[in-house]
Every structure is written in C-alpha cells, then in structure tokens.
N, CA, C and O atoms as a printed pandas DataFrame, in Angstrom:
     atom_number atom_name residue_name chain_id  residue_number  x_coord  y_coord  z_coord
0              1         N          GLN        A               1  116.098   16.093  -43.107
1              2        CA          GLN        A               1  115.405   16.444  -41.526
2              3         C          GLN        A               1  114.671   17.983  -41.545
3              4         O          GLN        A               1  115.523   18.819  -41.846
4              5         N          VAL        A               2  114.097   18.246  -41.443
5              6        CA          VAL        A               2  112.923   19.471  -41.179
6              7         C          VAL        A               2  113.316   20.296  -39.616
7              8         O          VAL        A               2  112.960   20.139  -38.448
8              9         N          GLN        A               3  114.145   21.135  -40.268
9             10        CA          GLN        A               3  113.831   22.648  -38.852
10            11         C          GLN        A               3  112.968   23.362  -39.187
11            12         O          GLN        A               3  112.430   23.728  -40.232
12            13         N          LEU        A               4  112.905   23.503  -38.286
13            14        CA          LEU        A               4  111.786   25.190  -38.034
14            15         C          LEU        A               4  112.723   26.125  -36.940
15            16         O          LEU        A               4  112.991   25.822  -35.778
16            17         N          VAL        A               5  113.092   27.236  -37.613
17            18        CA          VAL        A               5  113.387   28.208  -36.818
18            19         C          VAL        A               5  112.846   29.575  -36.289
19            20         O          VAL        A               5  113.121   30.527  -37.020
20            21         N          GLU        A               6  112.081   29.876  -35.082
21            22        CA          GLU        A               6  111.712   31.257  -35.025
22            23         C          GLU        A               6  112.833   32.242  -34.760
23            24         O          GLU        A               6  113.955   31.994  -34.317
24            25         N          SER        A               7  112.208   33.644  -35.190
25            26        CA          SER        A               7  112.811   34.821  -34.723
26            27         C          SER        A               7  111.891   35.894  -34.517
27            28         O          SER        A               7  110.806   35.800  -35.091
28            29         N          GLY        A               8  112.092   36.785  -33.885
29            30        CA          GLY        A               8  111.365   37.893  -33.632
30            31         C          GLY        A               8  110.291   38.134  -32.980
31            32         O          GLY        A               8  109.308   38.718  -33.434
32            33         N          GLY        A               9  110.452   37.582  -31.589
33            34        CA          GLY        A               9  110.163   37.732  -30.379
34            35         C          GLY        A               9  110.841   38.535  -29.299
35            36         O          GLY        A               9  112.069   38.462  -29.255
36            37         N          GLY        A              10  110.110   39.412  -28.280
37            38        CA          GLY        A              10  110.842   40.134  -27.520
38            39         C          GLY        A              10  109.672   40.713  -26.336
39            40         O          GLY        A              10  108.756   40.075  -25.817
40            41         N          LEU        A              11  110.108   42.299  -26.103
41            42        CA          LEU        A              11  109.402   42.689  -24.974
42            43         C          LEU        A              11  108.755   43.799  -25.649
43            44         O          LEU        A              11  109.388   44.566  -26.374
44            45         N          VAL        A              12  107.352   43.919  -25.402
45            46        CA          VAL        A              12  106.587   44.953  -26.023
46            47         C          VAL        A              12  105.435   45.561  -24.997
47            48         O          VAL        A              12  104.804   44.929  -24.150
48            49         N          GLN        A              13  105.326   47.255  -25.381
49            50        CA          GLN        A              13  103.962   47.298  -24.459
50            51         C          GLN        A              13  102.621   46.975  -24.886
51            52         O          GLN        A              13  102.120   46.569  -25.935
52            53         N          ALA        A              14  102.181   47.300  -23.685
53            54        CA          ALA        A              14  100.757   46.898  -24.428
54            55         C          ALA        A              14  100.017   47.677  -25.370
55            56         O          ALA        A              14   99.997   48.876  -25.091
56            57         N          GLY        A              15   99.342   47.307  -26.510
57            58        CA          GLY        A              15   98.932   47.774  -27.491
58            59         C          GLY        A              15  100.054   47.916  -28.932
59            60         O          GLY        A              15   99.803   48.563  -29.948
60            61         N          GLY        A              16  101.190   47.198  -28.686
61            62        CA          GLY        A              16  102.143   47.352  -29.447
62            63         C          GLY        A              16  101.898   46.180  -30.749
63            64         O          GLY        A              16  100.781   45.782  -31.079
64            65         N          SER        A              17  103.094   45.771  -31.341
65            66        CA          SER        A              17  103.294   45.375  -32.342
66            67         C          SER        A              17  104.679   44.278  -32.633
67            68         O          SER        A              17  105.802   44.775  -32.706
68            69         N          LEU        A              18  104.524   43.051  -32.757
69            70        CA          LEU        A              18  105.478   42.180  -33.245
70            71         C          LEU        A              18  105.187   41.253  -34.229
71            72         O          LEU        A              18  104.092   40.731  -34.436
72            73         N          ARG        A              19  106.590   41.010  -35.035
73            74        CA          ARG        A              19  106.250   40.174  -36.287
74            75         C          ARG        A              19  107.021   39.117  -36.088
75            76         O          ARG        A              19  108.216   39.219  -36.367
76            77         N          LEU        A              20  106.510   37.913  -35.577
77            78        CA          LEU        A              20  107.556   36.628  -35.212
78            79         C          LEU        A              20  107.464   35.993  -36.772
79            80         O          LEU        A              20  106.472   35.975  -37.500
80            81         N          SER        A              21  108.837   35.470  -37.052
81            82        CA          SER        A              21  109.117   34.932  -38.384
82            83         C          SER        A              21  109.738   33.528  -38.097
83            84         O          SER        A              21  110.219   33.258  -36.997
84            85         N          CYS        A              22  109.703   32.614  -39.177
85            86        CA          CYS        A              22  109.554   31.157  -38.906
86            87         C          CYS        A              22  110.338   30.769  -40.510
87            88         O          CYS        A              22  109.798   31.094  -41.568
88            89         N          ALA        A              23  111.523   30.117  -40.459
89            90        CA          ALA        A              23  112.174   29.919  -41.082
90            91         C          ALA        A              23  112.457   28.564  -41.590
91            92         O          ALA        A              23  113.352   28.066  -40.906
92            93         N          ALA        A              24  111.994   27.663  -42.645
93            94        CA          ALA        A              24  112.252   26.092  -42.193
94            95         C          ALA        A              24  112.973   25.874  -43.546
95            96         O          ALA        A              24  112.779   26.373  -44.654
96            97         N          SER        A              25  113.867   24.966  -43.095
97            98        CA          SER        A              25  114.760   24.082  -43.652
98            99         C          SER        A              25  114.976   22.623  -43.729
99           100         O          SER        A              25  114.703   22.046  -42.676
100          101         N          GLY        A              26  115.463   21.745  -44.855
101          102        CA          GLY        A              26  115.234   20.527  -44.985
102          103         C          GLY        A              26  114.587   20.166  -46.265
103          104         O          GLY        A              26  115.148   19.362  -47.009
104          105         N          ARG        A              27  113.578   20.636  -46.545
105          106        CA          ARG        A              27  112.562   20.424  -47.484
106          107         C          ARG        A              27  111.502   21.664  -47.816
107          108         O          ARG        A              27  111.308   22.489  -46.923
108          109         N          SER        A              28  110.881   21.793  -48.967
109          110        CA          SER        A              28  109.919   22.630  -49.338
110          111         C          SER        A              28  108.654   22.286  -47.952
111          112         O          SER        A              28  108.551   21.181  -47.419
112          113         N          LEU        A              29  107.970   23.268  -47.656
113          114        CA          LEU        A              29  106.671   23.254  -46.743
114          115         C          LEU        A              29  105.340   24.235  -47.812
115          116         O          LEU        A              29  104.325   24.764  -47.357
116          117         N          SER        A              30  105.622   24.224  -48.736
117          118        CA          SER        A              30  104.940   25.350  -49.501
118          119         C          SER        A              30  103.364   24.726  -49.437
119          120         O          SER        A              30  102.341   25.386  -49.621
120          121         N          ARG        A              31  103.433   23.416  -49.156
121          122        CA          ARG        A              31  102.056   22.669  -49.544
122          123         C          ARG        A              31  101.550   22.059  -48.119
123          124         O          ARG        A              31  100.609   21.269  -48.035
124          125         N          ASN        A              32  102.233   22.491  -47.119
125          126        CA          ASN        A              32  102.098   21.729  -45.850
126          127         C          ASN        A              32  101.229   23.010  -44.750
127          128         O          ASN        A              32  101.534   24.154  -44.412
128          129         N          PRO        A              33  100.380   22.363  -44.537
129          130        CA          PRO        A              33   99.951   23.147  -43.134
130          131         C          PRO        A              33  100.808   23.695  -42.325
131          132         O          PRO        A              33  101.560   22.815  -41.904
132          133         N          MET        A              34  101.107   24.891  -41.829
133          134        CA          MET        A              34  101.791   25.403  -41.055
134          135         C          MET        A              34  101.004   26.609  -40.062
135          136         O          MET        A              34   99.986   27.275  -40.249
136          137         N          GLY        A              35  101.991   26.543  -38.922
137          138        CA          GLY        A              35  100.937   27.564  -38.094
138          139         C          GLY        A              35  101.706   27.994  -37.030
139          140         O          GLY        A              35  102.913   27.759  -37.083
140          141         N          TRP        A              36  101.222   28.613  -36.010
141          142        CA          TRP        A              36  101.962   28.972  -34.726
142          143         C          TRP        A              36  100.918   28.473  -33.355
143          144         O          TRP        A              36   99.729   28.787  -33.299
144          145         N          PHE        A              37  101.568   27.714  -32.386
145          146        CA          PHE        A              37  101.164   27.494  -31.052
146          147         C          PHE        A              37  102.022   28.673  -29.918
147          148         O          PHE        A              37  103.078   29.298  -30.016
148          149         N          ARG        A              38  100.974   28.580  -28.868
149          150        CA          ARG        A              38  101.762   29.379  -27.592
150          151         C          ARG        A              38  101.656   28.357  -26.556
151          152         O          ARG        A              38  101.004   27.315  -26.488
152          153         N          GLN        A              39  102.611   29.036  -25.635
153          154        CA          GLN        A              39  102.526   28.417  -24.065
154          155         C          GLN        A              39  102.956   29.723  -23.119
155          156         O          GLN        A              39  103.946   30.451  -23.183
156          157         N          ALA        A              40  101.843   29.725  -22.241
157          158        CA          ALA        A              40  102.043   31.057  -20.799
158          159         C          ALA        A              40  102.490   29.913  -20.274
159          160         O          ALA        A              40  102.541   28.747  -20.664
160          161         N          PRO        A              41  102.923   30.704  -18.942
161          162        CA          PRO        A              41  103.347   30.221  -17.824
162          163         C          PRO        A              41  102.318   29.426  -17.074
163          164         O          PRO        A              41  101.121   29.716  -17.069
164          165         N          GLY        A              42  102.872   28.366  -16.414
165          166        CA          GLY        A              42  101.441   27.403  -16.034
166          167         C          GLY        A              42  100.272   27.216  -16.576
167          168         O          GLY        A              42   99.250   26.912  -15.961
168          169         N          LYS        A              43  100.391   27.418  -17.927
169          170        CA          LYS        A              43   99.441   27.000  -19.025
170          171         C          LYS        A              43  100.077   25.878  -19.911
171          172         O          LYS        A              43  101.260   25.607  -20.118
172          173         N          GLU        A              44   98.883   25.295  -20.382
173          174        CA          GLU        A              44   98.857   24.476  -21.586
174          175         C          GLU        A              44   98.959   25.106  -22.907
175          176         O          GLU        A              44   98.269   26.078  -23.215
176          177         N          ARG        A              45   99.782   24.581  -23.659
177          178        CA          ARG        A              45  100.220   24.830  -25.011
178          179         C          ARG        A              45   98.656   25.283  -25.615
179          180         O          ARG        A              45   97.664   24.681  -25.206
180          181         N          GLU        A              46   98.567   26.102  -26.356
181          182        CA          GLU        A              46   97.108   26.171  -27.262
182          183         C          GLU        A              46   97.508   26.749  -28.745
183          184         O          GLU        A              46   98.469   27.474  -29.003
184          185         N          PHE        A              47   96.661   26.310  -29.526
185          186        CA          PHE        A              47   97.017   26.889  -30.859
186          187         C          PHE        A              47   96.511   28.332  -30.910
187          188         O          PHE        A              47   95.781   28.840  -30.059
188          189         N          VAL        A              48   97.095   29.076  -32.270
189          190        CA          VAL        A              48   97.144   30.399  -32.123
190          191         C          VAL        A              48   96.657   30.648  -33.442
191          192         O          VAL        A              48   95.655   31.349  -33.583
192          193         N          ALA        A              49   97.337   30.081  -34.573
193          194        CA          ALA        A              49   96.848   30.223  -35.983
194          195         C          ALA        A              49   97.793   29.437  -36.976
195          196         O          ALA        A              49   98.906   28.932  -36.832
196          197         N          ALA        A              50   96.879   29.533  -38.083
197          198        CA          ALA        A              50   97.067   28.004  -39.111
198          199         C          ALA        A              50   97.055   28.385  -40.247
199          200         O          ALA        A              50   96.096   29.121  -40.482
200          201         N          ASP        A              51   98.014   28.122  -41.455
201          202        CA          ASP        A              51   97.614   28.237  -42.826
202          203         C          ASP        A              51   97.992   27.064  -43.708
203          204         O          ASP        A              51   99.005   26.408  -43.954
204          205         N          SER        A              52   96.612   27.099  -44.102
205          206        CA          SER        A              52   96.839   25.351  -44.505
206          207         C          SER        A              52   97.665   24.823  -45.585
207          208         O          SER        A              52   97.828   23.624  -45.815
208          209         N          GLY        A              53   98.277   25.984  -46.360
209          210        CA          GLY        A              53   99.075   25.744  -47.347
210          211         C          GLY        A              53   98.340   25.669  -48.572
211          212         O          GLY        A              53   97.651   26.627  -48.919
212          213         N          SER        A              54   98.434   24.398  -49.414
213          214        CA          SER        A              54   97.678   24.407  -50.783
214          215         C          SER        A              54   96.484   24.707  -50.820
215          216         O          SER        A              54   95.939   24.803  -51.920
216          217         N          GLY        A              55   95.757   24.935  -49.629
217          218        CA          GLY        A              55   94.486   25.044  -50.144
218          219         C          GLY        A              55   94.067   26.340  -49.653
219          220         O          GLY        A              55   92.857   26.528  -49.777
220          221         N          GLY        A              56   94.850   27.470  -49.031
221          222        CA          GLY        A              56   94.826   29.023  -49.025
222          223         C          GLY        A              56   94.083   29.337  -47.623
223          224         O          GLY        A              56   94.030   30.517  -47.277
224          225         N          SER        A              57   93.565   28.444  -46.878
225          226        CA          SER        A              57   92.572   28.793  -45.773
226          227         C          SER        A              57   93.482   29.397  -44.642
227          228         O          SER        A              57   94.700   29.227  -44.706
228          229         N          THR        A              58   93.082   29.890  -43.916
229          230        CA          THR        A              58   93.630   30.541  -42.579
230          231         C          THR        A              58   92.865   30.234  -41.260
231          232         O          THR        A              58   91.740   29.897  -41.630
232          233         N          ASP        A              59   92.919   30.188  -39.985
233          234        CA          ASP        A              59   92.422   29.948  -38.880
234          235         C          ASP        A              59   93.022   30.425  -37.640
235          236         O          ASP        A              59   94.216   30.235  -37.411
236          237         N          TYR        A              60   92.238   31.047  -36.816
237          238        CA          TYR        A              60   92.760   31.483  -35.747
238          239         C          TYR        A              60   92.106   31.350  -34.586
239          240         O          TYR        A              60   90.920   31.021  -34.578
240          241         N          ALA        A              61   92.778   31.583  -33.489
241          242        CA          ALA        A              61   91.720   31.425  -31.937
242          243         C          ALA        A              61   91.550   32.317  -31.970
243          244         O          ALA        A              61   92.163   33.300  -32.384
244          245         N          ASP        A              62   89.852   31.996  -31.128
245          246        CA          ASP        A              62   88.970   33.379  -30.920
246          247         C          ASP        A              62   90.002   34.346  -30.276
247          248         O          ASP        A              62   90.003   35.471  -30.775
248          249         N          SER        A              63   90.667   34.179  -29.511
249          250        CA          SER        A              63   91.334   35.035  -28.557
250          251         C          SER        A              63   92.162   36.170  -29.403
251          252         O          SER        A              63   92.145   37.315  -28.952
252          253         N          VAL        A              64   92.746   35.953  -30.378
253          254        CA          VAL        A              64   93.606   36.538  -31.460
254          255         C          VAL        A              64   93.421   37.018  -32.640
255          256         O          VAL        A              64   94.243   37.582  -33.362
256          257         N          LYS        A              65   91.793   36.677  -32.925
257          258        CA          LYS        A              65   90.996   36.871  -34.218
258          259         C          LYS        A              65   91.108   38.500  -34.503
259          260         O          LYS        A              65   91.431   39.117  -33.489
260          261         N          GLY        A              66   90.944   39.162  -35.455
261          262        CA          GLY        A              66   91.567   40.507  -35.880
262          263         C          GLY        A              66   92.318   41.472  -35.161
263          264         O          GLY        A              66   92.004   42.657  -35.060
264          265         N          ARG        A              67   93.646   40.756  -34.504
265          266        CA          ARG        A              67   94.554   41.351  -33.848
266          267         C          ARG        A              67   95.916   40.346  -34.680
267          268         O          ARG        A              67   96.996   40.784  -35.077
268          269         N          PHE        A              68   95.720   39.799  -34.708
269          270        CA          PHE        A              68   97.187   38.340  -35.491
270          271         C          PHE        A              68   96.738   38.184  -36.869
271          272         O          PHE        A              68   95.559   38.003  -37.173
272          273         N          THR        A              69   97.752   38.262  -37.735
273          274        CA          THR        A              69   97.618   37.516  -39.190
274          275         C          THR        A              69   98.866   36.819  -39.875
275          276         O          THR        A              69   99.851   37.304  -40.431
276          277         N          ILE        A              70   98.483   35.528  -39.644
277          278        CA          ILE        A              70   99.282   34.920  -40.447
278          279         C          ILE        A              70   99.462   35.197  -41.981
279          280         O          ILE        A              70   98.696   35.794  -42.737
280          281         N          SER        A              71  100.866   34.516  -42.286
281          282        CA          SER        A              71  101.396   34.780  -43.854
282          283         C          SER        A              71  102.529   33.693  -43.941
283          284         O          SER        A              71  103.164   33.248  -42.985
284          285         N          ARG        A              72  102.658   33.367  -45.200
285          286        CA          ARG        A              72  103.503   33.010  -45.982
286          287         C          ARG        A              72  104.243   33.301  -47.001
287          288         O          ARG        A              72  103.721   33.966  -47.895
288          289         N          ASP        A              73  105.602   32.895  -47.128
289          290        CA          ASP        A              73  106.469   33.233  -48.177
290          291         C          ASP        A              73  107.036   31.519  -48.710
291          292         O          ASP        A              73  107.945   30.778  -48.337
292          293         N          ASN        A              74  106.018   31.434  -49.687
293          294        CA          ASN        A              74  106.690   29.946  -50.372
294          295         C          ASN        A              74  108.316   29.789  -50.835
295          296         O          ASN        A              74  109.085   28.831  -50.763
296          297         N          PHE        A              75  108.505   31.328  -51.402
297          298        CA          PHE        A              75  109.639   31.076  -51.888
298          299         C          PHE        A              75  110.590   31.155  -50.981
299          300         O          PHE        A              75  111.616   30.612  -51.391
300          301         N          LYS        A              76  110.707   31.684  -49.724
301          302        CA          LYS        A              76  111.590   31.969  -48.701
302          303         C          LYS        A              76  111.405   30.498  -47.701
303          304         O          LYS        A              76  112.077   30.464  -46.669
304          305         N          ASN        A              77  110.489   29.299  -48.028
305          306        CA          ASN        A              77  110.163   28.647  -47.337
306          307         C          ASN        A              77  109.823   29.048  -45.818
307          308         O          ASN        A              77  110.357   28.421  -44.904
308          309         N          ALA        A              78  108.975   30.047  -45.573
309          310        CA          ALA        A              78  108.510   30.790  -44.289
310          311         C          ALA        A              78  107.293   31.038  -44.101
311          312         O          ALA        A              78  106.433   30.864  -44.964
312          313         N          VAL        A              79  107.064   31.501  -42.877
313          314        CA          VAL        A              79  105.543   31.615  -42.413
314          315         C          VAL        A              79  105.975   32.693  -41.119
315          316         O          VAL        A              79  106.954   32.649  -40.374
316          317         N          TYR        A              80  105.137   33.408  -41.157
317          318        CA          TYR        A              80  105.006   35.056  -40.456
318          319         C          TYR        A              80  104.001   34.945  -39.758
319          320         O          TYR        A              80  103.048   34.211  -40.017
320          321         N          LEU        A              81  104.156   35.948  -38.422
321          322        CA          LEU        A              81  102.850   35.869  -37.489
322          323         C          LEU        A              81  102.784   37.502  -37.189
323          324         O          LEU        A              81  103.402   37.840  -36.179
324          325         N          GLN        A              82  102.162   38.495  -37.881
325          326        CA          GLN        A              82  101.867   39.683  -37.445
326          327         C          GLN        A              82  100.748   40.064  -36.289
327          328         O          GLN        A              82   99.522   40.080  -36.405
328          329         N          MET        A              83  101.553   40.361  -35.155
329          330        CA          MET        A              83  100.798   40.887  -33.751
330          331         C          MET        A              83  100.590   41.722  -33.670
331          332         O          MET        A              83  101.636   42.370  -33.715
332          333         N          ASN        A              84   99.205   42.756  -33.467
333          334        CA          ASN        A              84   98.996   43.606  -33.518
334          335         C          ASN        A              84   98.108   43.962  -32.074
335          336         O          ASN        A              84   97.847   43.004  -31.347
336          337         N          SER        A              85   97.636   45.363  -31.654
337          338        CA          SER        A              85   97.128   45.502  -30.145
338          339         C          SER        A              85   97.459   44.461  -29.035
339          340         O          SER        A              85   96.598   44.051  -28.256
340          341         N          LEU        A              86   98.851   44.030  -29.007
341          342        CA          LEU        A              86   99.311   43.469  -28.047
342          343         C          LEU        A              86   98.778   43.259  -26.817
343          344         O          LEU        A              86   98.762   44.262  -26.104
344          345         N          LYS        A              87   98.239   42.040  -26.245
345          346        CA          LYS        A              87   97.927   42.413  -24.485
346          347         C          LYS        A              87   98.440   41.474  -23.618
347          348         O          LYS        A              87   98.622   40.287  -23.889
348          349         N          PRO        A              88   98.721   42.141  -22.348
349          350        CA          PRO        A              88   99.412   41.187  -21.405
350          351         C          PRO        A              88   99.384   39.824  -21.498
351          352         O          PRO        A              88  100.374   39.119  -21.303
352          353         N          GLU        A              89   98.426   39.466  -21.752
353          354        CA          GLU        A              89   97.764   37.688  -21.786
354          355         C          GLU        A              89   98.237   36.783  -23.116
355          356         O          GLU        A              89   98.093   35.585  -23.358
356          357         N          ASP        A              90   98.915   37.957  -23.936
357          358        CA          ASP        A              90   99.801   37.313  -25.059
358          359         C          ASP        A              90  100.880   36.469  -25.004
359          360         O          ASP        A              90  101.288   35.649  -25.827
360          361         N          THR        A              91  101.362   36.841  -23.718
361          362        CA          THR        A              91  103.111   36.890  -23.005
362          363         C          THR        A              91  102.851   35.203  -23.216
363          364         O          THR        A              91  101.916   34.701  -22.593
364          365         N          ALA        A              92  103.563   34.477  -23.967
365          366        CA          ALA        A              92  104.080   33.292  -23.765
366          367         C          ALA        A              92  105.198   33.114  -24.929
367          368         O          ALA        A              92  105.548   34.031  -25.672
368          369         N          VAL        A              93  105.658   31.908  -24.966
369          370        CA          VAL        A              93  106.360   31.359  -25.833
370          371         C          VAL        A              93  105.519   30.973  -27.335
371          372         O          VAL        A              93  104.445   30.387  -27.472
372          373         N          TYR        A              94  106.221   31.403  -28.127
373          374        CA          TYR        A              94  105.525   31.185  -29.332
374          375         C          TYR        A              94  106.177   30.109  -30.245
375          376         O          TYR        A              94  107.388   30.135  -30.466
376          377         N          TYR        A              95  105.390   29.204  -30.749
377          378        CA          TYR        A              95  106.328   28.285  -31.662
378          379         C          TYR        A              95  105.795   27.703  -32.842
379          380         O          TYR        A              95  104.705   27.134  -32.777
380          381         N          CYS        A              96  106.531   27.781  -34.105
381          382        CA          CYS        A              96  105.973   27.391  -35.108
382          383         C          CYS        A              96  106.012   26.275  -35.338
383          384         O          CYS        A              96  106.846   25.536  -34.814
384          385         N          VAL        A              97  104.954   25.794  -36.335
385          386        CA          VAL        A              97  104.621   24.263  -36.441
386          387         C          VAL        A              97  104.437   24.004  -37.841
387          388         O          VAL        A              97  104.433   24.893  -38.692
388          389         N          ALA        A              98  104.248   22.488  -38.132
389          390        CA          ALA        A              98  103.969   22.319  -39.217
390          391         C          ALA        A              98  103.365   20.570  -39.517
391          392         O          ALA        A              98  103.403   19.634  -38.719
392          393         N          ASP        A              99  103.010   20.576  -40.464
393          394        CA          ASP        A              99  102.447   19.050  -40.741
394          395         C          ASP        A              99  103.709   18.635  -41.760
395          396         O          ASP        A              99  104.409   19.381  -42.444
396          397         N          SER        A             100  103.745   17.333  -41.633
397          398        CA          SER        A             100  105.246   16.536  -42.488
398          399         C          SER        A             100  104.382   16.466  -43.769
399          400         O          SER        A             100  105.126   16.427  -44.748
400          401         N          ARG        A             101  103.040   16.436  -44.117
401          402        CA          ARG        A             101  102.486   15.650  -45.370
402          403         C          ARG        A             101  102.189   17.346  -46.357
403          404         O          ARG        A             101  101.884   18.368  -45.743
404          405         N          PRO        A             102  102.329   17.328  -47.659
405          406        CA          PRO        A             102  102.249   17.808  -48.214
406          407         C          PRO        A             102  100.837   18.012  -48.925
407          408         O          PRO        A             102  100.694   17.044  -49.672
408          409         N          GLY        A             103   99.767   18.830  -49.012
409          410        CA          GLY        A             103   98.477   18.551  -49.606
410          411         C          GLY        A             103   97.801   17.960  -48.778
411          412         O          GLY        A             103   96.755   17.533  -49.266
412          413         N          THR        A             104   97.979   17.674  -47.390
413          414        CA          THR        A             104   97.160   16.861  -46.613
414          415         C          THR        A             104   95.556   17.515  -46.174
415          416         O          THR        A             104   95.110   18.614  -46.503
416          417         N          THR        A             105   95.094   16.786  -45.595
417          418        CA          THR        A             105   93.636   17.707  -45.454
418          419         C          THR        A             105   93.699   19.367  -44.761
419          420         O          THR        A             105   94.910   19.487  -44.575
420          421         N          THR        A             106   93.320   20.136  -44.486
421          422        CA          THR        A             106   93.160   21.537  -44.202
422          423         C          THR        A             106   94.468   21.937  -43.017
423          424         O          THR        A             106   95.328   22.817  -43.073
424          425         N          TRP        A             107   94.230   21.036  -42.113
425          426        CA          TRP        A             107   94.922   21.405  -40.855
426          427         C          TRP        A             107   95.719   20.509  -40.519
427          428         O          TRP        A             107   96.433   20.815  -39.564
428          429         N          GLY        A             108   95.923   19.139  -41.107
429          430        CA          GLY        A             108   96.770   18.057  -40.814
430          431         C          GLY        A             108   96.576   17.415  -39.478
431          432         O          GLY        A             108   95.536   16.930  -39.034
432          433         N          THR        A             109   97.758   17.492  -38.908
433          434        CA          THR        A             109   98.199   17.092  -37.511
434          435         C          THR        A             109   97.976   18.495  -36.461
435          436         O          THR        A             109   97.983   18.355  -35.238
436          437         N          LEU        A             110   97.754   20.024  -37.209
437          438        CA          LEU        A             110   97.563   21.153  -36.577
438          439         C          LEU        A             110   96.466   20.914  -35.911
439          440         O          LEU        A             110   96.598   21.359  -34.771
440          441         N          ALA        A             111   95.226   20.320  -36.105
441          442        CA          ALA        A             111   94.248   20.298  -35.938
442          443         C          ALA        A             111   93.824   19.007  -34.605
443          444         O          ALA        A             111   92.709   18.798  -34.127
444          445         N          THR        A             112   95.103   18.327  -34.279
445          446        CA          THR        A             112   95.104   17.458  -33.234
446          447         C          THR        A             112   95.806   18.020  -31.744
447          448         O          THR        A             112   95.665   17.531  -30.623
448          449         N          GLY        A             113   96.706   19.371  -32.209
449          450        CA          GLY        A             113   97.460   19.618  -31.099
450          451         C          GLY        A             113   98.455   19.228  -31.168
451          452         O          GLY        A             113   99.145   19.722  -30.275
452          453         N          VAL        A             114   99.113   18.401  -31.915
453          454        CA          VAL        A             114  100.031   18.004  -31.847
454          455         C          VAL        A             114  101.017   17.576  -33.167
455          456         O          VAL        A             114  101.424   16.510  -33.629
456          457         N          PRO        A             115  101.160   18.943  -33.494
457          458        CA          PRO        A             115  101.985   19.232  -34.986
458          459         C          PRO        A             115  103.206   18.115  -35.228
459          460         O          PRO        A             115  103.807   17.538  -34.321
460          461         N          ASP        A             116  103.417   17.957  -36.550
461          462        CA          ASP        A             116  104.977   16.780  -36.366
462          463         C          ASP        A             116  105.960   17.413  -36.143
463          464         O          ASP        A             116  106.832   16.935  -35.418
464          465         N          TYR        A             117  106.127   18.986  -36.851
465          466        CA          TYR        A             117  107.324   19.770  -36.588
466          467         C          TYR        A             117  107.092   20.767  -35.793
467          468         O          TYR        A             117  106.125   21.513  -35.941
468          469         N          TRP        A             118  108.091   20.904  -34.718
469          470        CA          TRP        A             118  108.220   22.371  -33.925
470          471         C          TRP        A             118  109.410   22.829  -33.968
471          472         O          TRP        A             118  110.435   22.191  -34.203
472          473         N          GLY        A             119  109.266   24.300  -33.669
473          474        CA          GLY        A             119  111.086   25.295  -33.711
474          475         C          GLY        A             119  110.963   25.165  -32.156
475          476         O          GLY        A             119  110.077   24.635  -31.486
476          477         N          GLN        A             120  112.084   25.788  -31.789
477          478        CA          GLN        A             120  112.354   25.832  -30.463
478          479         C          GLN        A             120  111.750   26.729  -29.597
479          480         O          GLN        A             120  111.792   26.582  -28.376
480          481         N          GLY        A             121  111.128   27.753  -30.216
481          482        CA          GLY        A             121  110.197   28.843  -29.545
482          483         C          GLY        A             121  111.054   30.052  -29.459
483          484         O          GLY        A             121  112.284   30.069  -29.454
484          485         N          THR        A             122  110.168   31.154  -29.385
485          486        CA          THR        A             122  110.582   32.439  -29.122
486          487         C          THR        A             122  109.629   33.124  -28.092
487          488         O          THR        A             122  108.400   33.056  -28.053
488          489         N          GLN        A             123  110.233   33.603  -27.509
489          490        CA          GLN        A             123  109.658   34.731  -26.134
490          491         C          GLN        A             123  108.823   35.662  -26.436
491          492         O          GLN        A             123  109.354   36.453  -27.216
492          493         N          VAL        A             124  107.591   35.980  -26.140
493          494        CA          VAL        A             124  107.060   37.153  -26.686
494          495         C          VAL        A             124  106.499   37.885  -25.063
495          496         O          VAL        A             124  105.519   37.285  -24.620
496          497         N          THR        A             125  106.821   38.649  -24.485
497          498        CA          THR        A             125  106.441   39.070  -23.625
498          499         C          THR        A             125  105.742   40.696  -23.586
499          500         O          THR        A             125  106.449   41.530  -24.152
500          501         N          VAL        A             126  104.926   41.026  -23.209
501          502        CA          VAL        A             126  103.633   42.085  -23.089
502          503         C          VAL        A             126  103.391   42.768  -22.022
503          504         O          VAL        A             126  102.433   42.353  -21.370
504          505         N          SER        A             127  104.064   43.899  -21.518
505          506        CA          SER        A             127  104.119   44.468  -20.370
506          507         C          SER        A             127  102.765   45.369  -20.252
507          508         O          SER        A             127  102.383   45.872  -21.308
508          509         N          SER        A             128  102.037   45.612  -19.134
509          510        CA          SER        A             128  101.056   46.473  -19.241
510          511         C          SER        A             128  101.305   47.964  -18.762
511          512         O          SER        A             128  100.405   48.799  -18.849
C-alpha cells in the first residue's frame, strides 16, 4: 500500500520561501509521475507542479512558473517543492500526489486532476 506523507508547510511572509517534502512508502515511485496539487479555502483543488518520473519532464501551473521548482530524489523515494517569492494567494493546503503506474504516459492520472495517490496535505499560509 502506497503512502505519501508531506512536511514543510507553515506560516511565511509574502516574498519568503518554503520547501515542501513528500516521502513515499510502500513501493518505489521513481518511474511514476508525481507532483503537487493545492486547495485554497472556498476554491477547488488545482494543479501546481508535476514531474513525469521516467521521462524527466516537469510542468507547472502558470501561476507558479518561475517561482516554484519541483524535484525528486529517487533514492529516498521523495519529491520536493521549492517555493520562492511566495504570495498571499499561494495560501492553501498542498497535497503530494502520484500515479500508480510506473513509466505511464507523461503525466498519467495527474493530467486528469484525479491522481491515484494523495497525501494528507500540509498547510501553507502566506501573510501580506
């Protein structure tokens, strides 16, 4: 059974930085698409960033391009999200997600908005 556990959220002032971590357990996800979604209060869950895994591609929501960077450590079975130049509108619960199929199409279920695996989420609050 795959589990995703996020950490690194917190309260930060606008313009600051945070680094989210997601540790996967249960099996290796090194070839699976993994990424991050977020949900702000009163809003729908939205895509933030993704790493394709075996293909080595990354993708970002337009709202975070140039500010956020996704990376992964396959040895540690982990994925990270470095968030710089944070804005109050980045305030949300951030979820680590993954597709269940190694070597699948570039984004797998992440492209559908309904990834196979979800973490419990970590709160990021950006004050103005």
